[in-house]
py3Dmol code that shows the C-alpha trace and the ligand (Angstrom):
import py3Dmol

protein = """\
ATOM      1  CA  MET A   1      16.049   7.619  10.109  1.00  0.00           C
ATOM      2  CA  SER A   2      16.155   3.824  10.574  1.00  0.00           C
ATOM      3  CA  ASN A   3      18.660   1.804   8.510  1.00  0.00           C
ATOM      4  CA  GLU A   4      15.770   0.289   6.684  1.00  0.00           C
ATOM      5  CA  ALA A   5      14.582   3.682   5.553  1.00  0.00           C
ATOM      6  CA  ALA A   6      18.115   4.881   4.724  1.00  0.00           C
ATOM      7  CA  ILE A   7      18.845   2.201   2.102  1.00  0.00           C
ATOM      8  CA  GLN A   8      16.254   3.663  -0.206  1.00  0.00           C
ATOM      9  CA  TYR A   9      18.128   6.922  -0.816  1.00  0.00           C
ATOM     10  CA  ASP A  10      21.148   7.583  -3.034  1.00  0.00           C
ATOM     11  CA  GLY A  11      24.190   9.636  -2.012  1.00  0.00           C
ATOM     12  CA  LYS A  12      22.356  12.865  -2.865  1.00  0.00           C
ATOM     13  CA  GLY A  13      19.384  11.983  -0.674  1.00  0.00           C
ATOM     14  CA  ARG A  14      17.183  11.195  -3.664  1.00  0.00           C
ATOM     15  CA  LEU A  15      14.753   8.298  -3.411  1.00  0.00           C
ATOM     16  CA  ARG A  16      16.025   5.426  -5.555  1.00  0.00           C
ATOM     17  CA  HIS A  17      14.031   2.501  -4.145  1.00  0.00           C
ATOM     18  CA  LEU A  18      10.721   2.393  -2.337  1.00  0.00           C
ATOM     19  CA  VAL A  19      10.845  -0.217   0.391  1.00  0.00           C
ATOM     20  CA  THR A  20       8.933   1.595   3.117  1.00  0.00           C
ATOM     21  CA  LEU A  21       7.177   4.899   3.705  1.00  0.00           C
ATOM     22  CA  GLU A  22       8.647   5.022   7.195  1.00  0.00           C
ATOM     23  CA  GLY A  23      10.664   8.202   7.513  1.00  0.00           C
ATOM     24  CA  VAL A  24       9.908   9.397   3.980  1.00  0.00           C
ATOM     25  CA  ALA A  25       9.647  13.179   4.092  1.00  0.00           C
ATOM     26  CA  ARG A  26       6.360  14.936   3.534  1.00  0.00           C
ATOM     27  CA  GLU A  27       7.803  16.779   0.481  1.00  0.00           C
ATOM     28  CA  THR A  28       8.818  13.493  -1.122  1.00  0.00           C
ATOM     29  CA  ILE A  29       5.372  11.983  -0.571  1.00  0.00           C
ATOM     30  CA  GLU A  30       3.737  15.141  -1.870  1.00  0.00           C
ATOM     31  CA  ALA A  31       5.975  15.161  -4.942  1.00  0.00           C
ATOM     32  CA  ILE A  32       4.894  11.595  -5.785  1.00  0.00           C
ATOM     33  CA  LEU A  33       1.223  12.416  -5.191  1.00  0.00           C
ATOM     34  CA  ASP A  34       1.464  15.602  -7.283  1.00  0.00           C
ATOM     35  CA  ARG A  35       2.981  13.700 -10.140  1.00  0.00           C
ATOM     36  CA  ALA A  36       0.360  10.944  -9.791  1.00  0.00           C
ATOM     37  CA  GLN A  37      -2.346  13.619  -9.822  1.00  0.00           C
ATOM     38  CA  ALA A  38      -0.883  15.045 -13.042  1.00  0.00           C
ATOM     39  CA  VAL A  39      -1.146  11.558 -14.549  1.00  0.00           C
ATOM     40  CA  ALA A  40      -4.755  11.345 -13.314  1.00  0.00           C
ATOM     41  CA  ASP A  41      -5.402  14.687 -15.007  1.00  0.00           C
ATOM     42  CA  GLY A  42      -4.178  13.394 -18.351  1.00  0.00           C
ATOM     43  CA  ASP A  43      -0.417  13.917 -18.310  1.00  0.00           C
ATOM     44  CA  ALA A  44       1.199  10.822 -19.818  1.00  0.00           C
ATOM     45  CA  GLY A  45       3.674  11.030 -16.946  1.00  0.00           C
ATOM     46  CA  ALA A  46       6.382   9.513 -19.048  1.00  0.00           C
ATOM     47  CA  GLY A  47       9.110  12.121 -18.914  1.00  0.00           C
ATOM     48  CA  GLY A  48      10.671  10.295 -21.852  1.00  0.00           C
ATOM     49  CA  THR A  49      12.308   7.602 -19.726  1.00  0.00           C
ATOM     50  CA  GLN A  50      12.376   4.129 -21.168  1.00  0.00           C
ATOM     51  CA  GLY A  51      12.547   1.125 -18.951  1.00  0.00           C
ATOM     52  CA  ILE A  52      11.730  -2.492 -18.276  1.00  0.00           C
ATOM     53  CA  LEU A  53       9.712  -3.558 -15.241  1.00  0.00           C
ATOM     54  CA  ALA A  54       9.952  -7.053 -13.808  1.00  0.00           C
ATOM     55  CA  ASN A  55       7.105  -8.125 -11.536  1.00  0.00           C
ATOM     56  CA  LEU A  56       8.323 -10.672  -8.996  1.00  0.00           C
ATOM     57  CA  PHE A  57       5.320 -11.760  -6.986  1.00  0.00           C
ATOM     58  CA  TYR A  58       5.822 -14.513  -4.435  1.00  0.00           C
ATOM     59  CA  GLU A  59       2.406 -14.083  -2.823  1.00  0.00           C
ATOM     60  CA  PRO A  60      -0.960 -14.030  -4.557  1.00  0.00           C
ATOM     61  CA  SER A  61      -2.012 -10.744  -6.158  1.00  0.00           C
ATOM     62  CA  THR A  62      -4.331  -9.611  -8.866  1.00  0.00           C
ATOM     63  CA  ARG A  63      -4.838  -5.899  -8.497  1.00  0.00           C
ATOM     64  CA  THR A  64      -1.350  -4.845  -7.433  1.00  0.00           C
ATOM     65  CA  ARG A  65       0.445  -6.913 -10.076  1.00  0.00           C
ATOM     66  CA  CYS A  66      -1.925  -5.793 -12.844  1.00  0.00           C
ATOM     67  CA  SER A  67      -1.689  -2.215 -11.650  1.00  0.00           C
ATOM     68  CA  PHE A  68       2.131  -2.224 -11.912  1.00  0.00           C
ATOM     69  CA  GLU A  69       1.860  -3.826 -15.339  1.00  0.00           C
ATOM     70  CA  ILE A  70      -0.661  -1.277 -16.607  1.00  0.00           C
ATOM     71  CA  ALA A  71       1.375   1.598 -15.132  1.00  0.00           C
ATOM     72  CA  ALA A  72       4.522   0.417 -16.926  1.00  0.00           C
ATOM     73  CA  GLY A  73       2.486   0.031 -20.116  1.00  0.00           C
ATOM     74  CA  ARG A  74       1.331   3.656 -19.813  1.00  0.00           C
ATOM     75  CA  LEU A  75       4.999   4.664 -19.842  1.00  0.00           C
ATOM     76  CA  GLY A  76       5.644   2.532 -22.915  1.00  0.00           C
ATOM     77  CA  TRP A  77       7.804   0.156 -20.879  1.00  0.00           C
ATOM     78  CA  GLN A  78       8.267  -3.545 -21.408  1.00  0.00           C
ATOM     79  CA  VAL A  79       7.000  -5.786 -18.581  1.00  0.00           C
ATOM     80  CA  LEU A  80       8.152  -9.201 -17.432  1.00  0.00           C
ATOM     81  CA  ASN A  81       5.962 -11.210 -15.079  1.00  0.00           C
ATOM     82  CA  ILE A  82       8.022 -13.760 -13.235  1.00  0.00           C
ATOM     83  CA  ALA A  83       6.124 -16.336 -11.231  1.00  0.00           C
ATOM     84  CA  GLU A  84       7.829 -18.349  -8.549  1.00  0.00           C
ATOM     85  CA  SER A  85       7.296 -21.739 -10.138  1.00  0.00           C
ATOM     86  CA  THR A  86       8.980 -20.625 -13.366  1.00  0.00           C
ATOM     87  CA  SER A  87      11.887 -18.692 -11.862  1.00  0.00           C
ATOM     88  CA  SER A  88      15.359 -19.869 -10.903  1.00  0.00           C
ATOM     89  CA  LEU A  89      14.478 -19.436  -7.253  1.00  0.00           C
ATOM     90  CA  VAL A  90      13.210 -22.983  -7.368  1.00  0.00           C
ATOM     91  CA  LYS A  91      16.817 -23.907  -8.296  1.00  0.00           C
ATOM     92  CA  GLY A  92      18.076 -22.163  -5.166  1.00  0.00           C
ATOM     93  CA  GLU A  93      19.105 -18.837  -6.664  1.00  0.00           C
ATOM     94  CA  THR A  94      18.666 -16.016  -4.190  1.00  0.00           C
ATOM     95  CA  LEU A  95      16.343 -13.188  -5.072  1.00  0.00           C
ATOM     96  CA  ALA A  96      19.257 -10.724  -4.894  1.00  0.00           C
ATOM     97  CA  GLU A  97      21.080 -12.812  -7.519  1.00  0.00           C
ATOM     98  CA  THR A  98      17.965 -12.897  -9.713  1.00  0.00           C
ATOM     99  CA  ALA A  99      17.772  -9.107  -9.394  1.00  0.00           C
ATOM    100  CA  ARG A 100      21.387  -8.699 -10.554  1.00  0.00           C
ATOM    101  CA  THR A 101      20.794 -10.988 -13.514  1.00  0.00           C
ATOM    102  CA  LEU A 102      17.669  -9.114 -14.548  1.00  0.00           C
ATOM    103  CA  ALA A 103      19.487  -5.777 -14.211  1.00  0.00           C
ATOM    104  CA  ALA A 104      22.257  -7.059 -16.494  1.00  0.00           C
ATOM    105  CA  MET A 105      19.571  -7.752 -19.111  1.00  0.00           C
ATOM    106  CA  GLY A 106      18.394  -4.156 -18.891  1.00  0.00           C
ATOM    107  CA  VAL A 107      15.594  -4.399 -16.329  1.00  0.00           C
ATOM    108  CA  THR A 108      15.291  -0.986 -14.652  1.00  0.00           C
ATOM    109  CA  ALA A 109      12.671  -1.650 -11.975  1.00  0.00           C
ATOM    110  CA  LEU A 110      11.562  -4.600  -9.888  1.00  0.00           C
ATOM    111  CA  ALA A 111       8.198  -4.753  -8.150  1.00  0.00           C
ATOM    112  CA  ILE A 112       8.524  -7.396  -5.460  1.00  0.00           C
ATOM    113  CA  ARG A 113       5.881  -8.984  -3.282  1.00  0.00           C
ATOM    114  CA  HIS A 114       7.099 -11.366  -0.638  1.00  0.00           C
ATOM    115  CA  SER A 115       5.928 -12.835   2.652  1.00  0.00           C
ATOM    116  CA  GLU A 116       9.182 -11.723   4.345  1.00  0.00           C
ATOM    117  CA  ALA A 117       9.836  -8.017   4.603  1.00  0.00           C
ATOM    118  CA  GLU A 118      13.527  -8.689   5.121  1.00  0.00           C
ATOM    119  CA  THR A 119      13.837 -10.246   1.653  1.00  0.00           C
ATOM    120  CA  VAL A 120      12.656  -7.111  -0.147  1.00  0.00           C
ATOM    121  CA  ARG A 121      15.048  -4.975   1.892  1.00  0.00           C
ATOM    122  CA  ARG A 122      17.977  -7.271   1.040  1.00  0.00           C
ATOM    123  CA  VAL A 123      17.252  -7.065  -2.671  1.00  0.00           C
ATOM    124  CA  ALA A 124      17.198  -3.265  -2.471  1.00  0.00           C
ATOM    125  CA  GLU A 125      20.522  -3.311  -0.612  1.00  0.00           C
ATOM    126  CA  ALA A 126      22.124  -5.562  -3.216  1.00  0.00           C
ATOM    127  CA  ALA A 127      20.604  -3.841  -6.260  1.00  0.00           C
ATOM    128  CA  PRO A 128      23.040  -2.550  -8.870  1.00  0.00           C
ATOM    129  CA  ASP A 129      23.047   1.168  -9.651  1.00  0.00           C
ATOM    130  CA  ARG A 130      20.458   1.377 -12.397  1.00  0.00           C
ATOM    131  CA  LEU A 131      17.874  -0.899 -10.802  1.00  0.00           C
ATOM    132  CA  ALA A 132      15.031   0.515  -8.679  1.00  0.00           C
ATOM    133  CA  VAL A 133      13.383  -1.854  -6.212  1.00  0.00           C
ATOM    134  CA  ILE A 134       9.757  -1.216  -5.332  1.00  0.00           C
ATOM    135  CA  ASN A 135       8.071  -3.062  -2.511  1.00  0.00           C
ATOM    136  CA  ALA A 136       4.735  -4.361  -3.783  1.00  0.00           C
ATOM    137  CA  GLY A 137       3.754  -5.742  -0.373  1.00  0.00           C
ATOM    138  CA  ALA A 138       6.060  -7.370   2.161  1.00  0.00           C
ATOM    139  CA  GLY A 139       4.794  -9.563   4.988  1.00  0.00           C
ATOM    140  CA  SER A 140       2.895  -7.578   7.575  1.00  0.00           C
ATOM    141  CA  ALA A 141       5.404  -4.750   7.378  1.00  0.00           C
ATOM    142  CA  ASP A 142       4.973  -2.460   4.386  1.00  0.00           C
ATOM    143  CA  HIS A 143       2.920  -1.861   1.264  1.00  0.00           C
ATOM    144  CA  PRO A 144       4.124   1.613   0.330  1.00  0.00           C
ATOM    145  CA  THR A 145       2.355   2.019  -3.018  1.00  0.00           C
ATOM    146  CA  GLN A 146      -0.949   1.204  -1.267  1.00  0.00           C
ATOM    147  CA  GLY A 147      -0.192   3.867   1.358  1.00  0.00           C
ATOM    148  CA  LEU A 148       0.432   6.380  -1.418  1.00  0.00           C
ATOM    149  CA  LEU A 149      -2.691   5.515  -3.387  1.00  0.00           C
ATOM    150  CA  ASP A 150      -4.808   5.685  -0.251  1.00  0.00           C
ATOM    151  CA  ALA A 151      -3.337   9.088   0.606  1.00  0.00           C
ATOM    152  CA  LEU A 152      -3.983  10.313  -2.936  1.00  0.00           C
ATOM    153  CA  THR A 153      -7.603   9.117  -2.790  1.00  0.00           C
ATOM    154  CA  ILE A 154      -8.212  10.958   0.475  1.00  0.00           C
ATOM    155  CA  ARG A 155      -6.447  14.104  -0.746  1.00  0.00           C
ATOM    156  CA  GLN A 156      -8.574  14.188  -3.916  1.00  0.00           C
ATOM    157  CA  ARG A 157     -11.834  13.875  -2.019  1.00  0.00           C
ATOM    158  CA  LYS A 158     -11.031  15.915   1.077  1.00  0.00           C
ATOM    159  CA  GLY A 159      -8.423  18.384  -0.172  1.00  0.00           C
ATOM    160  CA  SER A 160      -5.947  17.607   2.596  1.00  0.00           C
ATOM    161  CA  LEU A 161      -5.355  15.019   5.305  1.00  0.00           C
ATOM    162  CA  GLU A 162      -4.902  17.594   8.026  1.00  0.00           C
ATOM    163  CA  ASN A 163      -7.654  17.682  10.649  1.00  0.00           C
ATOM    164  CA  LEU A 164      -9.331  14.529   9.376  1.00  0.00           C
ATOM    165  CA  ALA A 165     -10.545  11.727  11.617  1.00  0.00           C
ATOM    166  CA  ILE A 166      -9.410   8.519   9.921  1.00  0.00           C
ATOM    167  CA  ALA A 167     -10.541   5.145  11.287  1.00  0.00           C
ATOM    168  CA  ILE A 168      -8.492   2.111  10.199  1.00  0.00           C
ATOM    169  CA  CYS A 169     -10.593  -0.868  11.212  1.00  0.00           C
ATOM    170  CA  GLY A 170     -10.123  -4.593  11.607  1.00  0.00           C
ATOM    171  CA  ASP A 171      -6.953  -6.655  11.480  1.00  0.00           C
ATOM    172  CA  VAL A 172      -4.502  -3.799  11.845  1.00  0.00           C
ATOM    173  CA  ARG A 173      -1.933  -6.007  13.572  1.00  0.00           C
ATOM    174  CA  HIS A 174      -1.183  -8.146  10.510  1.00  0.00           C
ATOM    175  CA  SER A 175      -1.821  -5.471   7.893  1.00  0.00           C
ATOM    176  CA  ARG A 176       0.998  -4.034   5.817  1.00  0.00           C
ATOM    177  CA  VAL A 177      -1.577  -1.697   4.287  1.00  0.00           C
ATOM    178  CA  ALA A 178      -2.352  -0.213   7.706  1.00  0.00           C
ATOM    179  CA  ARG A 179       1.348   0.319   8.473  1.00  0.00           C
ATOM    180  CA  SER A 180       2.019   2.105   5.194  1.00  0.00           C
ATOM    181  CA  ASP A 181      -1.202   4.112   5.500  1.00  0.00           C
ATOM    182  CA  ILE A 182      -0.186   5.279   8.964  1.00  0.00           C
ATOM    183  CA  HIS A 183       3.259   6.401   7.724  1.00  0.00           C
ATOM    184  CA  ALA A 184       1.735   8.263   4.773  1.00  0.00           C
ATOM    185  CA  PHE A 185      -1.145   9.848   6.674  1.00  0.00           C
ATOM    186  CA  SER A 186       1.034  10.968   9.595  1.00  0.00           C
ATOM    187  CA  ALA A 187       3.607  12.473   7.226  1.00  0.00           C
ATOM    188  CA  LEU A 188       0.803  14.404   5.540  1.00  0.00           C
ATOM    189  CA  GLY A 189      -0.398  15.863   8.816  1.00  0.00           C
ATOM    190  CA  ALA A 190      -3.302  13.602   9.849  1.00  0.00           C
ATOM    191  CA  SER A 191      -3.672  13.964  13.593  1.00  0.00           C
ATOM    192  CA  ASP A 192      -6.678  11.757  14.459  1.00  0.00           C
ATOM    193  CA  ILE A 193      -5.813   8.253  13.268  1.00  0.00           C
ATOM    194  CA  ARG A 194      -7.883   5.657  15.089  1.00  0.00           C
ATOM    195  CA  LEU A 195      -6.972   1.983  15.029  1.00  0.00           C
ATOM    196  CA  VAL A 196     -10.238   0.181  15.611  1.00  0.00           C
ATOM    197  CA  GLY A 197     -10.550  -3.499  16.432  1.00  0.00           C
ATOM    198  CA  PRO A 198     -10.373  -6.175  19.112  1.00  0.00           C
ATOM    199  CA  LYS A 199      -7.223  -6.106  21.231  1.00  0.00           C
ATOM    200  CA  GLU A 200      -5.788  -9.221  19.577  1.00  0.00           C
ATOM    201  CA  LEU A 201      -6.029  -7.640  16.124  1.00  0.00           C
ATOM    202  CA  LEU A 202      -4.453  -4.308  16.999  1.00  0.00           C
ATOM    203  CA  PRO A 203      -0.668  -3.841  17.188  1.00  0.00           C
ATOM    204  CA  GLU A 204       0.894  -4.715  20.540  1.00  0.00           C
ATOM    205  CA  SER A 205       2.454  -1.288  20.645  1.00  0.00           C
ATOM    206  CA  THR A 206       0.417   1.515  19.153  1.00  0.00           C
ATOM    207  CA  PRO A 207       2.282   3.448  16.447  1.00  0.00           C
ATOM    208  CA  GLU A 208       3.055   7.045  17.329  1.00  0.00           C
ATOM    209  CA  GLY A 209       0.227   9.432  16.599  1.00  0.00           C
ATOM    210  CA  CYS A 210      -2.484   6.723  16.574  1.00  0.00           C
ATOM    211  CA  ILE A 211      -5.226   5.983  19.077  1.00  0.00           C
ATOM    212  CA  PRO A 212      -6.387   2.403  19.759  1.00  0.00           C
ATOM    213  CA  VAL A 213     -10.184   2.009  19.987  1.00  0.00           C
ATOM    214  CA  HIS A 214     -11.727  -1.295  21.073  1.00  0.00           C
ATOM    215  CA  ASP A 215     -15.281  -0.472  20.120  1.00  0.00           C
ATOM    216  CA  MET A 216     -16.478  -0.208  16.523  1.00  0.00           C
ATOM    217  CA  GLU A 217     -19.227   2.342  17.195  1.00  0.00           C
ATOM    218  CA  GLN A 218     -16.876   4.596  19.115  1.00  0.00           C
ATOM    219  CA  GLY A 219     -14.229   4.287  16.401  1.00  0.00           C
ATOM    220  CA  LEU A 220     -16.663   5.285  13.659  1.00  0.00           C
ATOM    221  CA  ARG A 221     -18.221   8.233  15.426  1.00  0.00           C
ATOM    222  CA  GLY A 222     -17.535  11.453  13.523  1.00  0.00           C
ATOM    223  CA  ALA A 223     -15.022   9.810  11.151  1.00  0.00           C
ATOM    224  CA  ASP A 224     -14.172  11.504   7.830  1.00  0.00           C
ATOM    225  CA  VAL A 225     -12.624   8.374   6.383  1.00  0.00           C
ATOM    226  CA  VAL A 226     -13.023   4.712   7.278  1.00  0.00           C
ATOM    227  CA  ILE A 227     -10.626   2.108   5.957  1.00  0.00           C
ATOM    228  CA  MET A 228     -11.775  -1.487   6.343  1.00  0.00           C
ATOM    229  CA  LEU A 229      -9.253  -4.318   6.419  1.00  0.00           C
ATOM    230  CA  ARG A 230      -9.484  -8.013   5.635  1.00  0.00           C
ATOM    231  CA  ILE A 231      -8.514 -10.505   8.342  1.00  0.00           C
ATOM    232  CA  GLN A 232      -5.066 -11.730   7.285  1.00  0.00           C
ATOM    233  CA  LYS A 233      -5.752 -15.415   7.925  1.00  0.00           C
ATOM    234  CA  GLU A 234      -2.514 -16.376   6.185  1.00  0.00           C
ATOM    235  CA  ARG A 235      -0.513 -14.455   8.793  1.00  0.00           C
ATOM    236  CA  MET A 236      -2.073 -15.940  11.931  1.00  0.00           C
ATOM    237  CA  ALA A 237      -2.517 -19.329  13.581  1.00  0.00           C
ATOM    238  CA  ALA A 238      -5.717 -21.071  12.454  1.00  0.00           C
ATOM    239  CA  ALA A 239      -7.043 -21.089  16.030  1.00  0.00           C
ATOM    240  CA  ALA A 240      -6.762 -17.290  16.216  1.00  0.00           C
ATOM    241  CA  VAL A 241      -8.953 -16.639  13.168  1.00  0.00           C
ATOM    242  CA  PRO A 242     -12.282 -15.263  14.436  1.00  0.00           C
ATOM    243  CA  ASP A 243     -15.603 -16.783  13.468  1.00  0.00           C
ATOM    244  CA  PRO A 244     -16.847 -14.730  10.456  1.00  0.00           C
ATOM    245  CA  ASP A 245     -20.384 -14.202  11.798  1.00  0.00           C
ATOM    246  CA  ASP A 246     -19.261 -13.183  15.279  1.00  0.00           C
ATOM    247  CA  TYR A 247     -16.681 -10.895  13.755  1.00  0.00           C
ATOM    248  CA  HIS A 248     -19.237  -9.293  11.475  1.00  0.00           C
ATOM    249  CA  ARG A 249     -21.575  -8.602  14.377  1.00  0.00           C
ATOM    250  CA  ALA A 250     -18.897  -6.898  16.439  1.00  0.00           C
ATOM    251  CA  TRP A 251     -16.629  -5.299  13.828  1.00  0.00           C
ATOM    252  CA  GLY A 252     -18.341  -5.391  10.436  1.00  0.00           C
ATOM    253  CA  LEU A 253     -19.253  -2.181   8.626  1.00  0.00           C
ATOM    254  CA  ASP A 254     -22.875  -2.022   7.466  1.00  0.00           C
ATOM    255  CA  ALA A 255     -25.077   0.863   6.341  1.00  0.00           C
ATOM    256  CA  GLU A 256     -26.515   1.351   9.820  1.00  0.00           C
ATOM    257  CA  ARG A 257     -23.137   1.651  11.529  1.00  0.00           C
ATOM    258  CA  LEU A 258     -21.789   3.898   8.803  1.00  0.00           C
ATOM    259  CA  LYS A 259     -24.377   6.502   9.887  1.00  0.00           C
ATOM    260  CA  LEU A 260     -22.268   7.090  13.006  1.00  0.00           C
ATOM    261  CA  ALA A 261     -19.534   8.570  10.830  1.00  0.00           C
ATOM    262  CA  LYS A 262     -19.828  11.985   9.145  1.00  0.00           C
ATOM    263  CA  PRO A 263     -22.457  11.996   6.386  1.00  0.00           C
ATOM    264  CA  ASP A 264     -19.738  12.474   3.754  1.00  0.00           C
ATOM    265  CA  CYS A 265     -17.413   9.873   5.269  1.00  0.00           C
ATOM    266  CA  LEU A 266     -15.380   8.037   2.625  1.00  0.00           C
ATOM    267  CA  VAL A 267     -15.365   4.242   2.779  1.00  0.00           C
ATOM    268  CA  MET A 268     -12.145   2.615   1.625  1.00  0.00           C
ATOM    269  CA  HIS A 269     -10.865  -0.946   1.328  1.00  0.00           C
ATOM    270  CA  PRO A 270      -7.596  -2.123  -0.247  1.00  0.00           C
ATOM    271  CA  GLY A 271      -9.251  -5.312  -1.496  1.00  0.00           C
ATOM    272  CA  PRO A 272      -9.774  -8.168  -1.672  1.00  0.00           C
ATOM    273  CA  ALA A 273     -12.848  -7.715   0.555  1.00  0.00           C
ATOM    274  CA  ASN A 274     -14.655 -10.500   2.347  1.00  0.00           C
ATOM    275  CA  GLN A 275     -18.203  -9.342   1.843  1.00  0.00           C
ATOM    276  CA  GLY A 276     -20.417  -9.982   4.823  1.00  0.00           C
ATOM    277  CA  VAL A 277     -17.414 -10.269   7.153  1.00  0.00           C
ATOM    278  CA  GLU A 278     -15.588  -6.920   7.564  1.00  0.00           C
ATOM    279  CA  ILE A 279     -17.977  -5.060   5.234  1.00  0.00           C
ATOM    280  CA  THR A 280     -21.348  -5.569   3.588  1.00  0.00           C
ATOM    281  CA  MET A 281     -21.723  -5.632  -0.189  1.00  0.00           C
ATOM    282  CA  GLU A 282     -24.118  -2.682   0.108  1.00  0.00           C
ATOM    283  CA  VAL A 283     -21.502  -0.452   1.742  1.00  0.00           C
ATOM    284  CA  LEU A 284     -18.602  -1.725  -0.368  1.00  0.00           C
ATOM    285  CA  HIS A 285     -20.423  -0.636  -3.520  1.00  0.00           C
ATOM    286  CA  GLY A 286     -22.481   2.139  -1.957  1.00  0.00           C
ATOM    287  CA  PRO A 287     -22.430   5.886  -2.645  1.00  0.00           C
ATOM    288  CA  GLN A 288     -19.731   6.600  -0.053  1.00  0.00           C
ATOM    289  CA  SER A 289     -17.371   3.959  -1.355  1.00  0.00           C
ATOM    290  CA  ALA A 290     -14.059   5.124  -2.835  1.00  0.00           C
ATOM    291  CA  ILE A 291     -12.810   1.682  -3.809  1.00  0.00           C
ATOM    292  CA  GLN A 292     -12.903   2.347  -7.555  1.00  0.00           C
ATOM    293  CA  SER A 293     -10.925   5.567  -7.053  1.00  0.00           C
ATOM    294  CA  GLN A 294      -8.385   3.646  -5.005  1.00  0.00           C
ATOM    295  CA  VAL A 295      -7.873   1.177  -7.826  1.00  0.00           C
ATOM    296  CA  LYS A 296      -7.533   3.943 -10.437  1.00  0.00           C
ATOM    297  CA  ASN A 297      -5.180   5.920  -8.242  1.00  0.00           C
ATOM    298  CA  GLY A 298      -3.068   2.798  -7.841  1.00  0.00           C
ATOM    299  CA  VAL A 299      -2.180   2.996 -11.517  1.00  0.00           C
ATOM    300  CA  TYR A 300      -1.440   6.749 -11.368  1.00  0.00           C
ATOM    301  CA  VAL A 301       0.793   6.409  -8.307  1.00  0.00           C
ATOM    302  CA  ARG A 302       2.749   3.569  -9.916  1.00  0.00           C
ATOM    303  CA  VAL A 303       3.191   5.496 -13.186  1.00  0.00           C
ATOM    304  CA  ALA A 304       4.555   8.416 -11.158  1.00  0.00           C
ATOM    305  CA  LEU A 305       6.841   6.230  -9.091  1.00  0.00           C
ATOM    306  CA  LEU A 306       8.290   4.258 -11.997  1.00  0.00           C
ATOM    307  CA  ALA A 307       9.019   7.507 -13.833  1.00  0.00           C
ATOM    308  CA  MET A 308      10.551   9.146 -10.756  1.00  0.00           C
ATOM    309  CA  LEU A 309      12.733   6.224  -9.711  1.00  0.00           C
ATOM    310  CA  SER A 310      14.066   5.400 -13.156  1.00  0.00           C
ATOM    311  CA  PRO A 311      17.569   6.560 -13.977  1.00  0.00           C
ATOM    312  CA  GLY A 312      17.816   9.513 -16.297  1.00  0.00           C
ATOM    313  CA  ASP A 313      14.723  11.191 -14.896  1.00  0.00           C
TER     314      ASP A 313
END
"""
ligand_1 = """\
12
LIG
C -3.623 -6.010 0.241
C -2.320 -6.751 0.374
O -1.997 -7.634 -0.399
O -1.620 -6.387 1.284
N -4.173 -6.047 -1.021
C -3.695 -5.192 -1.984
O -2.528 -5.122 -2.261
N -4.599 -4.417 -2.600
C -4.564 -6.275 1.328
C -4.950 -7.685 1.655
O -4.453 -8.651 1.110
O -5.813 -7.799 2.532
"""
view = py3Dmol.view(width=600, height=400)
view.addModel(protein, "pdb")
view.setStyle({"model": 0}, {"cartoon": {"style": "trace"}})
view.addModel(ligand_1, "xyz")
view.setStyle({"model": 1}, {"stick": {}})
view.zoomTo()
view.show()
């Protein structure tokens, strides 16, 4: 296990933070998904634990921040939303120091989104005993709750991830969603994970267990699941951003291309989508789209995680 993965466990090997899905055991992922599924099926998921969640988002977010807030609300928790411009970070306080201060006030969980993956890891390392740190999206590196909600969505619709052909398409190189999806899907036994996109948008070294495909049609053929990604303009030089029309012609998903996949292929997108660029409006909201399930499952996964990581559970 890498050091990065090791910091998220306590002395007894129990998960106490969620910084990355890298190296997280299949049983642990399944336990989170099972609990999230119980919440989806009507279990309040609370387990009696009380807590306070602080959302610390240093990059734009609507769905992830709201999802954490709604999840905490389902548990009867109090929620603090701390925006950068109103926090002491503007006075030079480090995020680790802010975390300690919040913990002293009784905050039990932090959901952090940051452009630097290293920052989230440092906060987890410095966190006092009763504070759980959850990565809500860090740079291009990790977005573990998205990986979990995507895995849950696929499991619900397909029963299992084993033997599925999953195509992750577009700007995989800069996507934290893709990285966390790959960790989750591989841990759950997916054996045909295709990374589909132009060379410059795929990772320089292909993650273990994945296959790079530089042709959209070939990548889609026979797929059970297709995950479309937004071009992460904010993580690349302006000159490298492809022209939207050219990109759409070569790599966009439309109804015609989707026919190459299996007839019951699920279409997923973490949002926000650029309609007409990586995906058409028709497909995004079409009969094969699972985007609403993804959003719902996001709440269930976060309820499960908050309950599981909080002390006393
Ligand atoms: C993603 C993110 O922020 O990483 N969105 C999300 O959390 N649902 C994907 C993106 O921004 O493209």
